[in-house]
C-alpha positions in Angstrom: 110.2 24.1 -2.4 111.8 22.4 -4.6 110.2 19.1 -6.2 111.7 15.7 -5.2 110.8 12.1 -5.3 111.5 12.0 -1.7 112.0 13.7 1.5 113.2 11.6 4.0 112.2 12.3 7.1 112.7 9.3 9.7 116.0 7.3 11.2 114.2 4.4 10.2 113.8 5.3 6.5 117.3 6.7 6.5 119.1 3.5 7.6 116.5 1.6 5.4 118.5 3.3 2.5 122.0 3.4 3.8 122.0 0.8 6.3 124.7 0.0 9.6 125.6 -3.7 8.4 129.7 -4.0 8.1 130.6 -0.6 9.5 131.2 -1.4 12.6 134.1 0.2 13.0 132.2 3.4 11.9 130.5 3.6 14.9 132.8 2.1 17.9 135.5 4.7 16.6 134.3 7.6 18.9 136.2 8.8 21.7 134.8 11.0 24.6 138.4 12.6 25.0 141.8 12.7 23.3 143.8 10.1 23.0 147.3 10.1 22.0 146.4 9.7 18.4 144.6 13.3 17.8 147.1 14.6 20.6 149.8 14.3 17.4 147.3 14.8 14.5 146.2 17.7 16.3 149.8 19.5 16.7 150.2 18.7 13.3 147.4 20.7 12.3 147.6 24.3 10.9 144.4 24.7 10.1 140.2 23.8 12.0 136.9 24.8 10.9 134.4 25.9 13.9 131.3 25.5 13.8 128.9 26.9 16.1 124.8 27.7 16.4 122.8 31.2 17.4 120.3 30.8 19.5 118.1 31.0 16.1 119.2 28.0 14.9 121.8 29.8 12.3 124.6 27.8 12.2 127.9 29.7 11.3 131.2 28.0 9.8 134.6 30.0 10.9 137.8 28.8 9.7 140.7 29.7 11.9 144.6 29.4 10.9 148.4 29.6 12.6 151.5 27.4 12.5 150.8 23.9 12.9 150.4 23.2 16.8 148.6 26.5 17.5 145.6 25.0 19.5 146.8 24.0 22.8 145.7 20.1 23.9 145.7 21.1 27.9 144.6 17.9 28.6 142.2 14.5 27.3 138.8 16.8 27.6 139.9 20.4 27.3 141.6 22.1 24.2 142.8 25.8 23.8 142.4 27.8 21.5 144.0 31.6 20.5 141.7 33.7 18.7 143.6 36.2 16.5 143.2 39.9 15.1 140.1 39.2 12.0 137.1 41.1 10.9 135.3 41.9 14.8 132.0 40.0 13.4 133.1 37.8 16.0 130.1 35.6 15.1 131.0 32.2 16.8 132.0 34.2 20.0 128.2 36.1 19.3 126.9 32.1 19.2 128.6 30.9 21.6 126.9 33.0 24.5 123.7 31.6 23.2 124.8 27.8 22.8 128.1 26.7 24.2 127.7 23.8 21.6 130.7 23.5 19.3 132.0 21.6 16.6 135.3 21.3 15.3 137.4 20.1 11.7 141.3 19.8 11.7 142.9 19.4 8.9 146.4 18.5 8.1 148.2 20.0 4.6 148.3 17.0 2.2 146.9 14.4 4.8 143.6 12.6 4.0 142.1 11.7 6.9 140.2 14.4 8.9 139.9 14.7 12.7 136.6 16.0 13.8 136.0 17.3 17.7 132.7 17.7 19.6 132.0 19.3 23.3 131.2 22.7 24.4 132.8 26.4 24.5 133.5 29.5 26.6 135.4 32.0 25.8 138.0 33.2 28.4 140.6 35.9 28.7 143.9 34.5 31.0 146.7 36.4 31.1 149.0 33.1 31.1 146.7 31.3 27.9 148.0 35.0 25.7 151.3 34.8 26.6 152.0 30.9 25.7 150.3 31.7 22.5 151.8 35.1 21.5 153.0 34.8 17.7 155.9 37.9 17.0 155.4 39.5 20.4 151.8 39.4 20.1 149.9 38.3 22.6 145.5 37.3 21.4 143.1 39.0 23.8 140.8 36.1 23.4 140.6 32.3 23.7 137.9 29.6 23.5 138.6 26.6 26.2 136.9 23.4 24.6 135.3 20.8 26.7 135.8 17.9 24.3 133.0 15.4 24.3 133.1 13.6 21.3 136.3 12.7 18.8 137.0 10.8 16.0 139.1 10.3 13.0 137.0 10.5 9.5 138.3 8.8 6.5 139.9 10.1 3.7 137.3 9.3 0.9 136.1 13.3 0.4 139.1 14.5 0.5 140.3 12.2 -2.6 137.1 12.8 -4.7 137.6 16.3 -4.4 141.2 15.7 -5.3 141.9 18.5 -2.5 145.5 17.8 -2.0 146.4 17.4 -5.7 147.7 20.9 -7.7 147.8 20.1 -10.9 143.5 19.3 -11.0 142.9 23.2 -9.0 141.3 25.4 -11.3 143.1 28.4 -12.1 143.9 30.5 -9.1 142.3 33.7 -10.3 139.2 32.3 -12.1 138.0 31.9 -8.7 135.5 34.9 -7.2 137.3 37.2 -4.0 136.3 38.5 -1.2 136.9 41.8 -2.9 135.0 40.9 -5.9 131.4 40.3 -2.8 132.0 43.4 -1.5 131.7 45.1 -4.7 128.5 43.2 -5.2 127.2 43.8 -2.0 127.8 47.0 0.1 126.7 50.1 -1.2 129.8 51.7 -1.0 131.4 53.9 -3.5 135.0 52.0 -3.7 136.5 50.4 -6.8 137.3 46.3 -7.0 141.0 47.8 -6.9 140.3 50.2 -3.4 138.5 47.6 -2.0 140.8 44.5 -2.9 144.4 47.3 -1.9 142.1 47.6 1.8 142.1 43.8 2.0 146.1 43.6 1.0 146.9 45.7 3.3 144.9 44.3 6.2 146.6 40.8 5.9 149.9 43.0 5.6 149.8 45.0 9.3 146.9 42.8 10.9 147.7 39.5 11.0 149.6 39.4 14.8 
């Protein structure tokens, strides 16, 4: 185990270091439903990150993206998220079959604030939902129905510090490793980097919808 000056083991010690004084709105802003502000934010959101947990406690975080408004606000307590073609790992689905708890982070490009939602989720197959969420004539086979238990907006400090929406601060695109680099480094297959990248590019071109 890494050596550190102190391990924090209690809420009392945590709050001694990070007191709540002066942060009234931070704790009062939580809602148990989706108000008009949340609805408006979700309508502008093309990207959400979903967190789930297996029965063994292993966490999974999965990104989901589609045109703005792809997540349906069915009512103040219910979200519907269509499932698009992916890599068939379905880690989130496996986890939800074991533990229905789910958390979502909604991100709007160029916007500093984010929306956080937590609740319980169910995997469903429904013809009406699939028809409503068809893109280019392709209907999703499955969807997630999220029963909302908690929702609140999160401040923009992380976006400001990371300079996430400042292209002039971004690293050179080709300097970061790719999924193809990862596959070549970890999978025992006789494929070149170019062959793996070609497979991924073909997948993106033919299986998005």
